[in-house]
C-alpha positions as a Markdown table, in Angstrom:
| # | Residue | x | y | z |
|---|---|---|---|---|
| 1 | Met | 9.5 | 7.7 | 20.6 |
| 2 | Asp | 9.2 | 11.3 | 19.6 |
| 3 | Glu | 6.0 | 12.6 | 18.1 |
| 4 | Lys | 7.6 | 14.0 | 14.9 |
| 5 | Thr | 9.0 | 10.5 | 14.0 |
| 6 | Val | 5.6 | 8.9 | 14.3 |
| 7 | Met | 3.9 | 11.8 | 12.6 |
| 8 | Asp | 6.2 | 11.6 | 9.6 |
| 9 | Ala | 5.5 | 7.8 | 9.3 |
| 10 | Leu | 1.8 | 8.4 | 9.7 |
| 11 | Met | 1.8 | 11.0 | 6.9 |
| 12 | Gln | 3.7 | 8.5 | 4.6 |
| 13 | Met | 1.2 | 5.8 | 5.5 |
| 14 | Lys | -1.7 | 8.0 | 4.7 |
| 15 | Arg | -0.2 | 8.8 | 1.4 |
| 16 | Thr | 0.2 | 5.1 | 0.8 |
| 17 | Gly | -3.4 | 4.6 | 1.7 |
| 18 | Asn | -4.5 | 7.2 | -0.8 |
| 19 | Leu | -2.4 | 5.5 | -3.5 |
| 20 | Leu | -3.8 | 2.1 | -2.6 |
| 21 | Asn | -7.3 | 3.5 | -2.9 |
| 22 | Glu | -6.4 | 4.9 | -6.3 |
| 23 | Leu | -4.9 | 1.5 | -7.4 |
| 24 | Trp | -8.1 | -0.2 | -6.1 |
| 25 | Asp | -10.3 | 2.0 | -8.2 |
| 26 | Leu | -8.2 | 1.5 | -11.3 |
| 27 | Thr | -8.1 | -2.3 | -10.7 |
| 28 | Gln | -11.9 | -2.3 | -10.4 |
| 29 | Gln | -12.2 | -0.3 | -13.6 |
| 30 | Leu | -9.9 | -2.8 | -15.2 |
| 31 | Gly | -12.2 | -5.6 | -14.2 |
| 32 | Gln | -15.1 | -3.8 | -15.7 |
| 33 | Ser | -13.3 | -3.2 | -19.0 |
| 34 | Ile | -12.4 | -6.9 | -19.1 |
| 35 | Asp | -16.0 | -7.8 | -18.5 |
| 36 | Arg | -17.0 | -5.5 | -21.5 |
| 37 | Asn | -14.2 | -7.1 | -23.6 |
| 38 | Asp | -13.0 | -3.5 | -24.2 |
| 39 | Gln | -9.4 | -4.1 | -25.1 |
| 40 | Val | -8.5 | -0.4 | -25.6 |
| 41 | Ser | -9.7 | 0.5 | -22.1 |
| 42 | Thr | -8.0 | -2.6 | -20.7 |
| 43 | Gln | -4.7 | -1.6 | -22.1 |
| 44 | Met | -5.1 | 2.0 | -21.0 |
| 45 | Leu | -6.0 | 1.0 | -17.4 |
| 46 | Ile | -3.1 | -1.4 | -17.2 |
| 47 | Ala | -0.8 | 1.5 | -18.2 |
| 48 | Met | -2.5 | 3.9 | -15.8 |
| 49 | Arg | -1.8 | 1.5 | -12.8 |
| 50 | Glu | 1.9 | 2.0 | -13.3 |
| 51 | Glu | 1.8 | 5.5 | -11.9 |
| 52 | Pro | 0.4 | 4.7 | -8.4 |
| 53 | Leu | 2.5 | 1.6 | -8.3 |
| 54 | Gly | 5.6 | 3.7 | -8.8 |
| 55 | Lys | 4.5 | 6.2 | -6.2 |
| 56 | Leu | 3.9 | 3.3 | -3.8 |
| 57 | Gln | 7.4 | 2.1 | -4.3 |
| 58 | Ala | 8.7 | 5.7 | -3.6 |
| 59 | Ala | 6.6 | 5.9 | -0.4 |
| 60 | Asp | 7.9 | 2.5 | 0.7 |
| 61 | Gln | 11.5 | 3.7 | 0.1 |
| 62 | Ala | 10.8 | 6.9 | 2.0 |
| 63 | Leu | 9.7 | 4.9 | 5.0 |
| 64 | Arg | 12.8 | 2.7 | 4.7 |
| 65 | Asp | 15.0 | 5.8 | 4.5 |
| 66 | Gln | 13.3 | 7.3 | 7.6 |
| 67 | Leu | 14.0 | 4.1 | 9.5 |
| 68 | Glu | 17.6 | 4.1 | 8.4 |
| 69 | Ala | 18.1 | 7.7 | 9.4 |
| 70 | Leu | 16.8 | 7.2 | 13.0 |
| 71 | Pro | 19.8 | 7.5 | 15.3 |
| 72 | Asn | 18.3 | 5.3 | 18.0 |
| 73 | Arg | 18.1 | 1.7 | 17.0 |
| 74 | Asp | 15.4 | 1.0 | 19.6 |
| 75 | Thr | 13.2 | 3.7 | 18.1 |
| 76 | Ala | 13.8 | 2.3 | 14.6 |
| 77 | Arg | 12.9 | -1.2 | 15.8 |
| 78 | Gln | 9.7 | 0.0 | 17.5 |
| 79 | Leu | 8.7 | 2.1 | 14.5 |
| 80 | Ala | 9.4 | -0.8 | 12.1 |
| 81 | Ser | 7.3 | -3.1 | 14.3 |
| 82 | Met | 4.3 | -0.7 | 14.0 |
| 83 | Leu | 4.8 | -0.3 | 10.3 |
| 84 | Asn | 4.8 | -4.1 | 10.0 |
| 85 | Gly | 1.4 | -4.4 | 11.7 |
| 86 | Gly | 2.5 | -4.4 | 15.4 |
| 87 | Gln | 0.9 | -2.7 | 18.2 |
| 88 | Pro | 1.6 | 0.9 | 19.4 |
| 89 | Val | 4.5 | 1.2 | 21.8 |
| 90 | Glu | 2.5 | 3.7 | 23.9 |
| 91 | Leu | -1.3 | 3.3 | 23.8 |
| 92 | Ser | -1.6 | 6.7 | 25.3 |
| 93 | Gln | 0.1 | 8.3 | 22.3 |
| 94 | Gln | -2.7 | 9.0 | 19.9 |
| 95 | Thr | -0.4 | 9.4 | 16.9 |
| 96 | Gln | 1.0 | 5.9 | 17.4 |
| 97 | Val | -2.5 | 4.4 | 17.6 |
| 98 | Met | -3.5 | 6.3 | 14.4 |
| 99 | Leu | -0.3 | 5.0 | 12.7 |
| 100 | Cys | -1.2 | 1.4 | 13.6 |
| 101 | Glu | -4.8 | 1.8 | 12.5 |
| 102 | Gln | -3.6 | 3.3 | 9.1 |
| 103 | Val | -1.2 | 0.4 | 8.6 |
| 104 | Ala | -4.0 | -2.1 | 9.3 |
| 105 | Ser | -6.3 | -0.3 | 6.9 |
| 106 | Asn | -3.5 | -0.2 | 4.2 |
| 107 | Asn | -2.9 | -3.9 | 4.7 |
| 108 | Arg | -6.6 | -4.7 | 4.2 |
| 109 | Arg | -6.8 | -2.7 | 1.0 |
| 110 | Leu | -3.6 | -4.3 | -0.3 |
| 111 | Lys | -5.0 | -7.7 | 0.2 |
| 112 | Gln | -8.2 | -6.7 | -1.6 |
| 113 | Ile | -6.1 | -5.4 | -4.5 |
| 114 | Met | -4.0 | -8.5 | -4.7 |
| 115 | Ala | -7.0 | -10.8 | -4.7 |
| 116 | Leu | -8.7 | -8.8 | -7.5 |
| 117 | Asp | -5.5 | -8.5 | -9.4 |
| 118 | Lys | -4.9 | -12.3 | -9.2 |
| 119 | Ala | -8.5 | -13.0 | -10.4 |
| 120 | Leu | -8.1 | -10.5 | -13.3 |
| 121 | Asn | -4.7 | -11.8 | -14.3 |
| 122 | Gln | -6.0 | -15.4 | -14.4 |
| 123 | Arg | -8.9 | -14.3 | -16.5 |
| 124 | Leu | -6.7 | -12.4 | -18.9 |
| 125 | Gly | -3.7 | -14.8 | -19.0 |
| 126 | Arg | -5.5 | -18.1 | -18.5 |
| 127 | Glu | -2.7 | -20.7 | -18.8 |
| 128 | Asn | -0.1 | -17.9 | -19.1 |
| 129 | Ser | -1.2 | -16.2 | -15.9 |
| 130 | Ala | 1.6 | -15.0 | -13.6 |
| 131 | Tyr | -0.3 | -16.7 | -10.8 |
| 132 | Gln | -0.2 | -20.2 | -12.4 |
């Protein structure tokens, strides 16, 4: 697998990681505003979360487009495997290792966000929660 392909995916995953960290921060702030019963801040933070969510969707689509554009199906399959949490194809290629580590980091952060979001949604929505 060529270095440019992996580097492009790594850059997109780093961008995704930054967006996930931004979303994590906003979600934590949202929890704090709920704790304070600050409805204005709560509404504002809910709206502010839309921007990183939209950018995350765009980053995901960019990765999907990159996979589609690869002429070699084996390369596309190998890259898709790494992007889905698989192991590097070549352990000696540092960029592949870095990509897999970034994917794992992003997945951990996403799980944290989802758990906090679920708890906040259940606190706000009670019986009308999206998670019921």
